[in-house]
Every structure is written in C-alpha cells, then in structure tokens.
N, CA, C and O of each residue as an XYZ file, in Angstrom:
384
protein
N      47.784      5.013     45.548
C      47.611      5.481     44.289
C      46.874      4.473     43.423
O      46.118      4.898     42.550
N      47.034      3.219     43.597
C      46.448      2.183     42.825
C      44.918      2.250     43.034
O      44.187      1.956     42.088
N      44.370      2.641     44.280
C      42.913      2.716     44.491
C      42.338      3.853     43.687
O      41.207      3.796     43.205
N      43.159      4.907     43.551
C      42.659      6.014     42.664
C      42.538      5.694     41.250
O      41.558      6.036     40.589
N      43.487      5.066     40.797
C      43.461      4.518     39.442
C      42.348      3.528     39.219
O      41.636      3.523     38.216
N      42.249      2.669     40.258
C      41.182      1.627     40.191
C      39.746      2.268     40.204
O      38.855      1.815     39.487
N      39.561      3.283     41.002
C      38.332      4.011     41.079
C      38.046      4.722     39.825
O      36.891      4.770     39.400
N      38.979      5.252     39.235
C      38.847      5.923     37.881
C      38.481      4.946     36.837
O      37.571      5.220     36.056
N      39.126      3.816     36.762
C      38.697      2.810     35.868
C      37.311      2.314     36.077
O      36.563      2.097     35.124
N      36.963      2.132     37.318
C      35.585      1.665     37.631
C      34.579      2.705     37.258
O      33.505      2.414     36.733
N      34.977      4.016     37.563
C      33.978      5.150     37.151
C      33.842      5.204     35.647
O      32.747      5.393     35.117
N      34.966      5.036     34.956
C      34.844      4.923     33.436
C      34.134      3.781     32.978
O      33.377      3.915     32.016
N      34.273      2.646     33.547
C      33.522      1.531     33.166
C      31.978      1.762     33.363
O      31.133      1.528     32.500
N      31.728      2.261     34.642
C      30.280      2.605     34.978
C      29.698      3.643     33.976
O      28.547      3.524     33.557
N      30.470      4.608     33.621
C      30.058      5.687     32.697
C      29.791      5.073     31.340
O      28.811      5.406     30.674
N      30.714      4.131     30.919
C      30.590      3.455     29.694
C      29.313      2.612     29.581
O      28.583      2.661     28.591
N      29.076      1.809     30.688
C      27.862      1.044     30.783
C      26.647      1.978     30.700
O      25.722      1.687     29.942
N      26.616      3.023     31.406
C      25.509      3.842     31.418
C      25.264      4.548     30.026
O      24.127      4.776     29.615
N      26.387      4.873     29.342
C      26.245      5.391     27.898
C      25.675      4.366     27.039
O      24.764      4.633     26.255
N      26.190      3.167     27.159
C      25.647      2.060     26.218
C      24.175      1.785     26.561
O      23.350      1.597     25.667
N      23.857      1.762     27.851
C      22.442      1.553     28.231
C      21.532      2.692     27.666
O      20.444      2.433     27.152
N      22.002      3.917     27.776
C      21.290      5.019     27.225
C      21.097      4.963     25.708
O      20.031      5.303     25.195
N      22.133      4.533     25.006
C      22.110      4.446     23.594
C      21.088      3.332     23.182
O      20.296      3.464     22.249
N      21.183      2.264     23.943
C      20.293      1.174     23.743
C      18.741      1.582     23.910
O      17.874      1.258     23.098
N      18.527      2.293     25.009
C      17.193      2.799     25.204
C      16.638      3.761     24.100
O      15.460      3.777     23.744
N      17.607      4.542     23.614
C      17.182      5.411     22.473
C      16.998      4.627     21.235
O      16.137      4.965     20.422
N      17.773      3.575     21.040
C      17.542      2.742     19.883
C      16.126      2.093     19.877
O      15.389      2.082     18.891
N      15.833      1.554     21.088
C      14.494      0.859     21.214
C      13.375      1.915     20.974
O      12.356      1.609     20.355
N      13.580      3.147     21.469
C      12.574      4.111     21.288
C      12.409      4.526     19.849
O      11.285      4.754     19.403
N      13.531      4.635     19.084
C      13.532      4.980     17.732
C      12.793      3.853     16.933
O      11.987      4.153     16.052
N      13.077      2.554     17.250
C      12.543      1.453     16.685
C      11.045      1.493     16.804
O      10.339      1.181     15.845
N      10.520      1.890     18.015
C       9.056      1.989     18.220
C       8.454      3.123     17.425
O       7.326      3.037     16.940
N       9.240      4.209     17.297
C       8.644      5.314     16.462
C       8.523      4.852     15.035
O       7.501      5.057     14.380
N       9.665      4.175     14.523
C       9.546      3.712     13.109
C       8.428      2.714     12.887
O       7.800      2.724     11.828
N       8.151      1.817     13.896
C       7.058      0.841     13.817
C       5.750      1.619     13.667
O       4.953      1.350     12.768
N       5.540      2.608     14.584
C       4.346      3.364     14.557
C       4.078      4.033     13.261
O       2.976      4.021     12.713
N       5.172      4.638     12.781
C       5.154      5.412     11.505
C       4.775      4.410     10.364
O       3.965      4.748      9.501
N       5.344      3.218     10.363
C       5.038      2.269      9.314
C       3.611      1.827      9.331
O       2.953      1.673      8.303
N       3.121      1.613     10.648
C       1.670      1.194     10.734
C       0.758      2.358     10.328
O      -0.303      2.090      9.765
N       1.074      3.547     10.560
C       0.243      4.696     10.122
C       0.283      4.838      8.655
O      -0.727      5.149      8.023
N       1.406      4.622      8.104
C       1.519      4.677      6.562
C       0.731      3.418      5.979
O       0.101      3.570      4.932
N       0.744      2.362      6.526
C      -0.034      1.237      5.971
C      -1.543      1.496      6.069
O      -2.306      1.142      5.170
N      -1.970      2.143      7.220
C      -3.357      2.451      7.367
C      -3.772      3.479      6.298
O      -4.830      3.352      5.680
N      -2.966      4.445      6.104
C      -3.193      5.436      5.107
C      -3.293      4.906      3.737
O      -4.129      5.354      2.952
N      -2.418      3.907      3.402
C      -2.523      3.257      2.037
C      -3.756      2.359      1.896
O      -4.329      2.221      0.815
N      -4.146      1.752      3.022
C      -5.305      0.875      3.082
C      -6.618      1.713      2.800
O      -7.524      1.318      2.067
N      -6.607      2.851      3.437
C      -7.718      3.791      3.357
C      -7.904      4.296      1.819
O      -8.983      4.303      1.228
N      -6.696      4.704      1.298
C      -6.612      5.159     -0.054
C      -7.025      4.055     -1.004
O      -7.809      4.303     -1.920
N      -6.523      2.841     -0.819
C      -6.965      1.765     -1.740
C      -8.535      1.572     -1.636
O      -9.230      1.420     -2.640
N      -9.007      1.588     -0.434
C     -10.459      1.386     -0.213
C     -11.216      2.456     -1.046
O     -12.133      2.158     -1.813
N     -10.779      3.699     -0.848
C     -11.449      4.807     -1.568
C     -11.380      4.634     -3.101
O     -12.372      4.862     -3.794
N     -10.288      4.259     -3.591
C     -10.074      3.985     -5.103
C     -11.032      2.875     -5.505
O     -11.691      2.957     -6.542
N     -11.104      1.840     -4.683
C     -12.010      0.716     -5.040
C     -13.455      1.152     -5.121
O     -14.180      0.813     -6.056
N     -13.859      1.923     -4.105
C     -15.203      2.469     -4.128
C     -15.497      3.396     -5.386
O     -16.575      3.377     -5.980
N     -14.557      4.108     -5.686
C     -14.670      5.025     -6.922
C     -14.792      4.136     -8.161
O     -15.609      4.401     -9.042
N     -13.988      3.096     -8.222
C     -13.950      2.107     -9.325
C     -15.314      1.409     -9.424
O     -15.827      1.250    -10.531
N     -15.898      1.001     -8.338
C     -17.265      0.344     -8.261
C     -18.336      1.351     -8.789
O     -19.188      1.039     -9.621
N     -18.214      2.560     -8.237
C     -19.242      3.537     -8.725
C     -19.226      3.772    -10.231
O     -20.267      3.814    -10.886
N     -17.946      3.933    -10.789
C     -17.783      4.091    -12.196
C     -18.199      2.936    -12.964
O     -18.762      3.134    -14.040
N     -17.989      1.709    -12.538
C     -18.374      0.492    -13.215
C     -19.894      0.454    -13.261
O     -20.471      0.187    -14.314
N     -20.582      0.730    -12.084
C     -22.020      0.678    -12.025
C     -22.598      1.786    -13.018
O     -23.604      1.542    -13.684
N     -21.984      2.919    -13.092
C     -22.418      3.987    -13.972
C     -22.375      3.593    -15.390
O     -23.341      3.799    -16.125
N     -21.180      2.977    -15.842
C     -21.028      2.560    -17.173
C     -21.936      1.371    -17.461
O     -22.429      1.260    -18.584
N     -22.174      0.505    -16.536
C     -23.128     -0.684    -16.744
C     -24.518     -0.167    -17.047
O     -25.161     -0.655    -17.976
N     -25.028      0.858    -16.249
C     -26.225      1.449    -16.408
C     -26.384      2.161    -17.741
O     -27.434      2.099    -18.379
N     -25.238      2.886    -18.175
C     -25.242      3.517    -19.527
C     -25.449      2.484    -20.604
O     -26.262      2.700    -21.502
N     -24.704      1.301    -20.548
C     -24.721      0.306    -21.447
C     -26.171     -0.307    -21.516
O     -26.715     -0.561    -22.590
N     -26.742     -0.521    -20.312
C     -28.112     -1.054    -20.265
C     -29.126     -0.165    -20.946
O     -30.003     -0.655    -21.658
N     -29.021      1.136    -20.738
C     -29.853      2.069    -21.348
C     -29.669      2.071    -22.888
O     -30.642      2.159    -23.637
N     -28.409      1.974    -23.338
C     -28.128      2.007    -24.768
C     -28.796      0.741    -25.465
O     -29.351      0.830    -26.561
N     -28.702     -0.412    -24.762
C     -29.171     -1.674    -25.210
C     -30.687     -1.579    -25.469
O     -31.232     -1.977    -26.499
N     -31.296     -1.014    -24.432
C     -32.850     -0.855    -24.456
C     -33.278      0.086    -25.518
O     -34.265     -0.153    -26.213
N     -32.536      1.179    -25.660
C     -32.927      2.244    -26.616
C     -32.688      1.827    -27.956
O     -33.543      2.060    -28.810
N     -31.469      1.148    -28.289
C     -31.062      0.884    -29.588
C     -30.606     -0.608    -29.810
O     -29.420     -0.895    -29.977
N     -31.603     -1.525    -29.801
C     -31.279     -2.921    -29.768
C     -30.685     -3.369    -31.081
O     -29.849     -4.273    -31.078
N     -31.099     -2.739    -32.303
C     -30.449     -3.120    -33.543
C     -29.050     -2.699    -33.613
O     -28.226     -3.470    -34.104
N     -28.687     -1.509    -33.155
C     -27.350     -1.071    -33.139
C     -26.430     -1.911    -32.261
O     -25.253     -2.119    -32.555
N     -27.011     -2.372    -31.195
C     -26.360     -3.195    -30.190
C     -25.997     -4.620    -30.890
O     -24.880     -5.130    -30.812
N     -26.978     -5.125    -31.506
C     -26.684     -6.488    -32.223
C     -25.711     -6.269    -33.329
O     -24.856     -7.130    -33.537
N     -25.768     -5.165    -34.074
C     -24.779     -4.905    -35.079
C     -23.416     -4.770    -34.583
O     -22.494     -5.318    -35.186
N     -23.195     -4.006    -33.410
C     -21.915     -3.834    -32.900
C     -21.394     -5.176    -32.268
O     -20.187     -5.415    -32.282
N     -22.285     -6.042    -31.719
C     -21.913     -7.365    -31.207
C     -21.434     -8.210    -32.316
O     -20.406     -8.881    -32.218
N     -22.179     -8.178    -33.376
C     -21.825     -9.059    -34.562
C     -20.452     -8.629    -35.147
O     -19.568     -9.467    -35.322
N     -20.288     -7.381    -35.434
C     -19.061     -6.925    -36.020
C     -17.859     -7.180    -35.166
O     -16.803     -7.569    -35.665
N     -18.020     -6.947    -33.772
C     -16.922     -7.220    -32.790
C     -16.573     -8.643    -32.861
O     -15.395     -8.988    -32.955
N     -17.580     -9.524    -32.820
C     -17.329    -11.034    -32.862
C     -16.631    -11.353    -34.110
O     -15.654    -12.102    -34.082
N     -17.066    -10.833    -35.221
C     -16.397    -11.178    -36.527
C     -14.966    -10.722    -36.545
O     -14.091    -11.476    -36.972
N     -14.692     -9.518    -36.098
C     -13.334     -8.999    -36.072
C     -12.439     -9.859    -35.129
O     -11.322    -10.225    -35.494
N     -12.918    -10.150    -33.993
C     -12.245    -10.996    -32.974
C     -11.941    -12.375    -33.545
O     -10.841    -12.902    -33.382
N     -12.911    -12.935    -34.201
C     -12.642    -14.346    -34.809
C     -11.583    -14.237    -35.835
O     -10.716    -15.109    -35.887
N     -11.583    -13.227    -36.664
C     -10.542    -13.042    -37.689
C      -9.246    -12.845    -37.105
O      -8.265    -13.368    -37.633
N      -9.135    -12.115    -36.026
C      -7.841    -11.902    -35.408
C      -7.314    -13.234    -34.679
O      -6.103    -13.456    -34.664
N      -8.140    -14.040    -34.129
C      -7.682    -15.215    -33.458
C      -7.706    -16.468    -34.269
O      -7.246    -17.516    -33.815
N      -8.211    -16.387    -35.411
C      -8.282    -17.625    -36.280
C      -6.882    -17.906    -36.791
O      -6.055    -17.009    -36.955
N      -6.644    -19.224    -37.043
C      -5.336    -19.606    -37.615
C      -5.505    -19.558    -39.252
O      -6.475    -20.030    -39.845
N      -4.507    -18.975    -39.807
C      -4.506    -18.966    -41.242
C      -3.252    -19.490    -41.741
O      -3.054    -19.565    -42.954
C-alpha cells in the first residue's frame, strides 16, 4: 500500500510541477505580449509627435511668411508696432 501512496504523491508532485511550468510559460508569453504592445504604443506616439512637429513647422513658416509680407507692405506700421512694443516692455521691466 505504501507504493500506491508513494506513486500518488509522485504523480501529484509531477502534476504540480507541470502546472507550475505551464503557468510560468503563460506568464512569459503574457510578458512578451505586453512588451510588444508597449513598443507598438511607443511607435504610435512617436509618429503622432512627428506629425505634430511637422504641422507646427508648417504653421511657423506660414506665419513667418505673413509677417515678412506685412513688413514689406507696411514698413511704417511695422516700425511703429516695434517701437510701441519696446516701450511697453521697457516700462514693464524697469525698476521703479
């Protein structure tokens, strides 16, 4: 009867080892899936940031071109705006 109990304990031990091994394999597989998902999310964020940067550059170039046209078309108004802006800023930052 001792061998029957011994075999049962050995079988239980083997089944437990197999269950632990299976759980470990699933854990490793899940870890890999999470890693791949994180990488994909990072790539998506990088592409989105690049797209926003390109939009920002285009808008900056457009505004620069508009300013350049305004300066060429209305030089007196440009000088007046620059003078007034400088005066206001100097008054704001001067110590009194």
